N, C-alpha and C positions, 0 to 999 in steps of 0.2 A: 504494500500500500504506500502511495506517495501523496503528499498534499502540495498543491501549487496554486498560486494566485494568478489571475489573468484579468484582462479587460475585454469588453465586447460592446458593440454599439447598439443604441436604442434611439431611433429617430434623431440621429446626428450627435448624440451625447454618449460619453463613455461611462459605462457601468463596470463595477468591480465585482468579481466573483471568486469563489474558492472551490476547487475541485479536490475531493478525496478520491483518488483513483483506485479502481478495483476491477476485476475481470468480468463480472456478471453482465449479462445482456439486458438486465432490468436495473434501472438506477432511480435514485430518489432526488427530486428537486425540492429543496426546502425554501418556502416562501415566508419571509419574516412578517410578523404582524405588527400593527401599530407603527411606531417610529423606531423599532428595534433594528440594530445593525445585524449583519449576517451571523455573528457569533451567537446571538440570542441572549435571553436573560440568564445571568449567572453562567455565561459561556455554555449554556445547555445545548444549543444547536451544534456548536463545534464539537462538543463531546459526543453527541449522538452520531454525528457524521463519522467520527473516529471509530466508534463501536460498530456501526453498520458496514463501514468499509472493511473492518477486520473480519466481518462475516462474508465478505466478497462482493458487496454491492457498492458501486460508485455513487457518490453523493455530491451534489452541486448546491452551493449557497451563494446568495448575491445580495448586494445593496441596491434597492430600487433608486430611481432618480431622486436626488435631493436628500438622500440618507447616507450616512457613513462616508465611504470613500468615493461614492458615485457623483457624477456631475448632474446638473439640472435642478429643477424645483420640485419640491415634495408636494404633490397634488392629492395625496391621500389614496386610500385603498380603492375607491371607486374609479380611479383613473390609472390604475396600475396594470391593466391588461396587456399593454404593449411591452411593459418591462418584463412581465412573466413570459410572454411569447418569445422575446429576445433571449431570455435566459434559457428557455427550452432549446432554442436553436443553437446557442453557444454550448450547452451541455452535450447535445448530440454531435457537434463538431469536434469537441475535445475528447469525447469518449465514443469513437465511431462504431464500437461493437454494440452499442445500444439498439435494441429493438423495441423497448418499452420504457416510458418515463412515468413514474408515479410521483405526484406532488403531495407534499404535506404542508398545510397551512394552519396556524393557530390564530384564533380570534378573527380580526378583520381580514387576515390573509386567507382564512378558510372562506369567508364571505366573498372575497374577490374571485376565488376559484369557482365558487358556486354561481356567482353572477355571470361568469363567462362560460358556464357549462363545461368546465374543465380546461378551457383554453388550449386544447390540443393534447392534453395529457391522456395517458392510457389508463390510469387509476388515480384515485383521490383518497387521501387521509385528511379528514376535516375535524379539527378539534376546537371545541368551544366557539362555534361560529358566532359572530357579532350580529345581533338583531336589533339592538337599541338604536332608535333614531338619532341622527347627528353623528359627528365624528367621535372616534374612540376617546379623544382627549377630553370630551365633554362627559364621558361616561360616569365619572364619579358623582356628578350632579344629576344624572338622569334617573327618573323614577323607574324602578324595576316593574316588569309586568306582574299582574296579580298572581299568576301561577308560580313565578319565581319567589315572590314574597311568601306565599303559602309554604313552599318548600323550605325556605329559610327559617320561618318561625316554627315549623314542625320539628326541625332539627334542634332549635333552641329550647323547645319545650322538653326535649329528651335529655337536656344537659342540666344536671342538678346545680352547677355553679351559676348558670344563667338564671335559673329560678330564684336562687338566693339573692342575686343582684336585683331582680325585680321586686322581691319581697322587702329587700333592704332599702328601697328607694333610690337605687343607683341607676335605674333606667328611666329615661325621659318619657313621662306619661304622654306628653304632647306628641312626641315622635311615634310612640306606640299607637296612639289613637289614629294618627295620620296613616300609618301602615295598615291598621285594621280597616280603615275606610277604603284604602286602595285595594286591599285584598277582596273586598266585597264587589269590586267592579267586575263586570263580565269580561273575561279575557278575550281580547281581539288581537290577532296577529298584527304586528307592525307592517308598514308597507315594505320595509327592507326584508322582513321575514317572508313575506309573500314573494318578493323578487328572488330571493335565494332558493326558495322552494321551487319556483318555476324554472330557475336556471339549472338546478340539479336534476330536475325531471328531464332536461334536454341532454343529460350526460348518459351515455350507454355503457360505460365501463364500470368496473367494480369500485365501490366506495365504502369507506368506513366513517362513521360519525362517533367521535370519541369525546366524552364529557368528563371533566374533572369535577368530582362531587362537591367540593367546597368552593367552586368558582362561581361568582355571581353572573358572569357572562354566560357560562354554561347553563346555569339555572334559568336565565332568561330565555335561552334557546329552547330548553326543554318545555318551557311554558307555551311555546308556539309550535311544538313538533309532536308528531304521532309517536308515543313512547313504545308502540308495538313494532316500530320499524326494525326489521332484523339487522340492519346495518349499524344500529345504535348500541354502544357500550358505555358504561359509566365506571370510572376508576374511583374506587372507594378511598376517601381521605385525601384525594389529590387537590392541589391548588392550581391556579390558572396555568402556570408554565411547567407543571409536572416536575417540580424541583425535588420532591421527596424521593428517596432512593427506590422505594417500592414502585412509585409512580413512574419513575424513569424506566425501570425495567419493564413495567406493564406497557408503556408507550412503545418502547423499542421492540418488544416482542410482537405487538400488533402490526407495526409498520413492516417488520421483517416478514411476518406471515403473509402480508399482501404482496410484498416484493417476491416472495418465494412461490406464490400460487401461480398456476399456469395462465390464469386470466389476468394476473397482476402485472 
């Protein structure tokens, strides 16, 4: 396995990518979410690339325009389709043995892949897709959908420490009442949720939907999605970026499973 850095063009601007080379004919394209650079949160994407390449799968990561080492302006995930297409083309050029490219995106990177019906990829791994209206940067202030709020409070009610904080007056009653009011609303999918549902319906290849149990973005997605979908899996105890050791192994195994499958 070797790791090398390279540049490639996207609409006249230079993007920077990293290839962990390996011999398999199926490779993984990692699409960073939010404004993360290609190494990922806590270097998680770089470490995942190392481990998958050690299993024999080439892995390509890149910074989209306006992020990290790449040129251009950052226009957000809704305008990243050409960056992803350019990265796929560069990946295939640098690893000419490839016959299949599977893409993994977390958060709004998953949404970008869904909006574009896979953007030419042969398989998709979609974790914690972003469905809250507005940019991810505004997410901290965004109201969670009713389904996500119900999931959050059901977990809290099973936590003795949380109940003690409530009984001890350490929980804002005003905030609690506002959340209870929001929970009573009839859950309606956001327009973005409807768009990504439609986009994924136009993708004919294999796909996985992976949700981190403790992640509010994932909870919001579940509030808008059919939980009987056989492509859907939930990682117990995982946070948004799957930083926990068990969550890292869970994520790696599922990605590797799709890369290894005949259709993947």
